[in-house]
N, C-alpha and C positions, 0 to 999 in steps of 0.2 A: 131618567127614564123610569118605569116598571119591572121589577122581572119577568120573564114572558112568560105565559106557561110552559110553554118546548123546552127552553133555559131550564125549571124546577123539575119538569120532569125528567128530563137528563141530567142532573145531578140530586135524582131519586133514584136513578137506575144506577149511575157511576156506584150512590155507597151501597151498593145493591151488590152488583159488583165486586166492592172492595168487601164484605162484610162473603160471600162466596171465599177470596181470598182469604179471608184467614179463618176462615171452616176447614179448608182444603192446609189449610195449615197446622192446625192442629189434631186435623188428619192424617198428616202426614209427621209429624214429631211425634206422635202420639205410637201410631204405628213402628216409627223409627224407636225410639224410648224401650219397649216396651221388647220389636226384635234384638235388636241390637242395643240398646242399652244410651247410656246419655255418655255421648261420646264428641269430642273437639269437633266432629264433622256434622255433629244433629244443633249444637251449636250455633255454628257458618251457615248453614241452609234457615234456625229461624232466625238469627238477626237480620240477613241478607232480606227472607219475602219481609218481616218487619218496619225496614228501613223503605220498601219498596212501598209495601201498602201505606206506607206512614207521610209519603212523597203523594201518593196520593192524592189521598188527604188531602194536604198542600193545595195543591191543583186543584181540586172541586171543589173547596174551600175559594177560591181565587177566583175560578172561571163562574162563581153565582155571585162576587161583588163584580162583573163584568171587564174582567184582567184577560185582553187576547191572547197573551205570552199560554194561558194553564194550559187552553184549548190543545195545539201542537203536541205540549205535555202529556196532556192526557190519553191526545193519538197515539203519542210514544211512546208512553210508557204500558199503557190500557189493553189499547187495545194493538198494535200493532207486534209489540213483546207481548202480551198477555194473552194474548187469542194466540199467538201461532204458538205457543209453547207448549200449546194442550191443542192443539190443531194436529200440528207437522207430525208429534210422535201419528197420531188415530193414518193422517193419510199417506205416513210412509209403510204401515205396518198392509191397510192396501193394495199400497203399489205394488207390492213383492207381491199376492196373490192371499194371499191371507184372510181369512177377517175383521170386520175390528174389535167385536171379543173378544181375539185369541191378543190382545191384545193388554186383557183383565187379567188377573189370577186369579180363578174362579173360584179357588178354596179360600181366599181372603173376602169376608161376611163385610169387611164395609166395601166394594168392590162396586154398590149397586148406590153406596154414596155417593163416592168420586165421581160416578159416571153421572148421576143431577146431578150434583154440585157444576162440576164442570160446563157440563149445558147451561148450568142458569145464567154463571158464570163468562161463557161464548153470548147466548142471546142477551145479556144487559150490558152488556162492552161494546157489541154492534148498533143497540137502537138506541143507546145514550150517543155515541157515535154520532151517527146516523143524523142526531140529535143539534147535533153540535154544526153539522154547517149548513141548519136553511135558512137561510136569507133572513128568517123577523133575529135569528140568534145577533146573524151577521149586524146586522141594526144595531138589537141594543150593546156587542163588545164593539162598534167606533162610534156608539151615544156615553159610555162611561167613562168617565173620568181618569186619564192613565197615570196610575202614581209615577211614574219620568216624565208628564209636562209640570214647569212648573209655573209658579201658583199668575205670573204676571204675563202669563200668555196665553 
């Protein structure tokens, strides 16, 4: 079956979200290296992020190939974990009665770039997730041969 346009768009949005994740990684790691020097925590943070976004890339590739198991993996990793790790701190800030901009270090010249990157990530992840659960995407995933099916069936 031909890959539907909504699957292609979902894959493009996932790739953009992964790129935004790597952008935030480099901003974060760069800032940590400048202020704190190169520490074991820096390498641990960097390694964790590289593993997460590499896994996401594998899931995106498998989703494009029609492997249905990649959809819940992307949903859990990039939407549930990724979006909540960005949105929840801001919600807690607002919940305590403070303004959202209070959660940004106003003296950090990169703060607006972080905000733009995070908003971009959230929009891409939510859009890609919505596209993954459309009926045509379901039909595409059901029609794609599973790697778990034997050749004789």
